[in-house]
N, C-alpha and C positions, 0 to 999 in steps of 0.2 A: 688732835683726834678725838681727846677725850670729852670736848665739846659738842662734837658731832655723835659720838656714841651716847651721850646722856641727853641729846636733844629732846626738849619738852614737847611732846607730840601737838599741844595748843598754841607753840610759839606763832604760828601764822595769823592768829588774832591781831598780831602789831601790824600785819598789811591790813587786815580788816578794818581795825581801828583809824589807821591813817588813810585808807582810802575814803572811808565815809566822810569822816573829818573834812578832807579836801573837797568832796562833792558837795556838802553842805555848805562850805565857805564858799565855793564858786556860786551855788545856788542864790546866796545871799549878798553875791557881789564883792566878796573878798576875793579877788581872783588871783592876786599875787601870793597870798596865802595858800590858795588852791595848787598853784603852780609848783609852789616850793614842797608842800607836801608831796604832790606827784613825783617829784625828782627823788625825794626820800623814797618813796615807795616802790621805785623803780629798782632803787639798790636792795632795799631789804627784800622784796620778792624773789630777786635774782639770788642773792646770798640764801636765803631759805630753802629754796627750791633745790639748790646746789648741795646743801647740806643734807637735805633731805634724799637726793637721789644717792649721794655717796653713804647715807647711812643704810638706805635699801640694800646696797650691793654689798659693804663691807659688815654690815651689823643686822643682817636679814632676821636672826632669830630673835632679836632685841625688838625689832620692829613688829615682828608677829605676836611677840609676847605683850606688847604695848597694845596693839590691836585689839587683842584678844581679852584685855583687862577691862573690868565693869570701872574703874576709876579713871585710868588712862586712856582707853580706847575712844572714847568721844573727842577726846582732843583732837583726832585726826580730821573730824568734820571742819575744822577751821582752815584745812587744805582747799576744801572745796570752796567755802566761803570766801576764803581770801583770794582765790583765782578768780571767781565770779566779781566780788567786789571791785577787784584791780581791773577788770575788764569794763566794768560800769563807769569806774573812773577815767578809764582810757578814753571811752565815748564822751561823757558829760565833759571833761576838762580839756582834751585834748582833740577829740573829735577822731580817734583812731578807731575806725570801725573793723579794720581787716585783723589787727594784732587782738582784739575784743571778741572777734568769731573764733578765733583760734584758741583764746582761752575759756570760751564758753564750751567747746567741744572737749577741752581737757577737761574743764570741772564736770562735764557730764560724765566722762569715764570715770574720774576719779569718785564721782557720786555713786556710781554702782557698784564699785569696789569695795568702798568703804561703809555704804551703807548697808550692803547684805554680807559683807563678809563681819562687820561689828556684830550685828544684829543675829546673824546665825551662830557665832561663836557665842554670845550671851545668852543664846536659847538653849544651845547643847550642851553648853559646859557644865562640868561637875563639880561640886563644892562651891555653888555659888554664894557671895557674900549676902549678908542681912542688909534690907532696904537702906537702913541708915549708913552704911557703909559702902553700899554698892551703887548709890544714886545720887547725883548733885547736879547743880545748875547747868554744868557742862553737857548734859544729855540732850538740852534744849537746842544746841549748836546742830543737832540733826535736823532739827526744823528750819533754823537760820541758812543751813547750805542748801537746803531744798528751795526755800524762798530765794535765794540768792541767783539759783540757774532761774527762776521764774523772772525776776527783774531784770537781768541781763538779756533774756530770751525777748522779754518784750521791747528792748531798747534796740535788738537787732533786727527787728521786723522789717523796717524800712531798707536795711542793707540787704537783707535776703527777700528782695521784694515779690519775687516770684512765689515763694514758699510762706508769705507772712500769715497767710491763714492757719497753715499747719502748725508754725512757730506760734502763734499766738494761742491755738488750741493746745498746744504741749505746755505753755507757759500757764495757761488757765489750770490745766490739771497738776503740774507742778505747785502752784498757789495752794489747791485743795489738798494737795498731798500734805504739805507743810501745816496747813491748818489741821488736819487730822493728828500729824506726829506732836504738835504744842498741845493740843486739847488732852490727848493721851498721856505724854509725859507730864505735864503741868500738875495734873491731878495726883500722880505719886510723890512729886516734889512738894506740892503744897501739904500732903498728908504727912510728908517727911518733916516739914515746918511746923506743923501743929501739933502732932501727937507723937514725934519721938526728940530724944535729947538733942540739943543744937548746943555746940560748945564755941568759943571763940576761935578755936583751932580749925573747926571744918566748916565756919561759916565763910567761906572763902569768896573772893570776888567774882567768880563765874555764876554766882547767883544773880548778878546783875543781867545775866542772860534771860532771866525770867521776864524782865521788861524788853530788852533787846530782840528775842526773840518774836514779839508781838510788833515791835516797832517795824522790822523788817516784813513783816507779814502785812502791815499797813502800808508799806512802801510798794511791795507788790501787788496789793489790790487796787491801790491809786494809780499806779501804772496801768493796770489793765483797764481801769475806768477811763484814764485819758486816751486809751486806743479804742474807746468803743466805736469811734467812726470808721474804723479800719476792719471791722467784720461783724455781719449781722448777728451773731449768736452773743457776742459780747454786748452789743446793744440791749437784745432780749434779755439779757440776764443782768443789766444794770440796776434795778433795785435792790436785787439779791445782792450784788457785789457792794453797792453803797452801803447798806445795813451792815454787811458782815465784816467790811474793812473798819468802819465806824466802831463797830463792837471790839475790834480788836485794838485800836487807838485808845478807846476808852479804858481798857484792861491795860494797856501799857501804863497810860498815866495814873491808874489806879496803883500800880506797883511803885511809881518812883518814891513817894513820902515813906512806905513802909521800908523800902531798902535803905533808905537815909537814915531811918530811925534805927535800924538793924546796924547801920555802919557805925552809929554812934555809940550803941551799945557795945558793938566789938572793941573800938580803938579807944573810947573815953572811959566808958564804965568798967569794961573788962580790960582796959590797958594793954590790948594786944599791941605789940609793936607795928609801927606803920613803914614798913620799908620795902623797896623794889622787890616785885615778883612779877615772874612773866605773866602769870594768871590776871594781874590787873589790866592789861590790855584788854579781857574780857569786861571789863567795866567802862573802859574809854569808848570802845564801839557802840554799847547802847545809847552812850548820851549823843555821839554823833548820828546813829541812825534814828533817834527820837526827833532830832533837829531835821534831818532829811524828809522822814515820812510825815512830819508834821506841815512842812513846806508842800509837798506835792498832796496831801490829802485836802488841804485847803484850797488848792486848785481844781482837783477833782471833784469836791462838792459844792464847790463854787461858794465857799464861805470864809471871805477873807480876815474874818475876825480872828480866825486861828494864828495869822501871821505873826501875831506878836510873840508867840511861844519860841518858834525858831530863832526869832531876832535876840532872845535872851539866851536861849540854850545853846546858841553857836559859841558862846564866849566860855560856858562852862564846858563843851566839850574840847575848845581849844586848850583851855586851863588844865584839864584833866590831862590830855595828850602830851601837853609840854612836862607835865609832872612825871608821868609814865616815862617819857622819852629820857628826860634828866637822870632819873633814876637807873635807866639801863645802861646809859653812857658812863655814869658814876661806877656803877657795877662791873663795867666790861674794862675799866681803866686799870692798869697795872698798879698796886699797890706797894708804897714803898716800905721797905724794913729796916728798922734801927741798926745801926753798925754796918 
């Protein structure tokens, strides 16, 4: 029960990373890999949700303390993002629309509770931490969670055919809210990067969400562009959507070299030990998401030259997933003791 009591709020990033890597593999015709990752994700999703529910019932005060904490609270947004990314994975890989629809509604409920619970607590809390201690890349998972609802909603318009325009309108609004959250939060994070002290200890893997958040924003925008024929308003907004979506893709692309340089600085120059941490799933997810979003953007703006990027990045995403998964398995294995 100790593992449940101490469950890292952001561990659902495992499901996010596995789901999007599976989706990207499927889109790039690596279907056997996509199915293997789907089976793994079914087990991971079930286990993590079971652990979370037990933790809510048995350790409710610890859950409340985590949710209202500036550092740990944003990790709960991975619950929303994982639920919706898993739903998208079920549609794209397995064509399971009914299960995905249920997950979408669960994700919506969780989004409302976590979004307003966390930001309300962060606003009214006394003795707030300084900016350099209170904010990190994990805050951007709020934007990721919002865009994951938009993506899954746009995928479900065919299933809810009668309400397709309503769902597309809602997905469009969530896309715009996600854009607002990213632009608002990345300003604070970039200020923290450039004007406040950064150490190898606090330059944690979730800073890769700086890129992952704009990658899923690109994916949400691309899905709306591809759905333009289903609703007149989306068609009228196409120039805006294409420009705004391309803007976010370019921003995500800009982040990649900087994040790689900072990773070299952390692990090679500063020699911070490279060992498994559940936060590394927050690094795997952006690589898979950048692969999938670039694939869909290429289709949305009818620019096939972009396809070279996902054909390369899929192998980087798979290698990162294997490294994180191997590290997790090694950590979970019982250790032998001498004597």
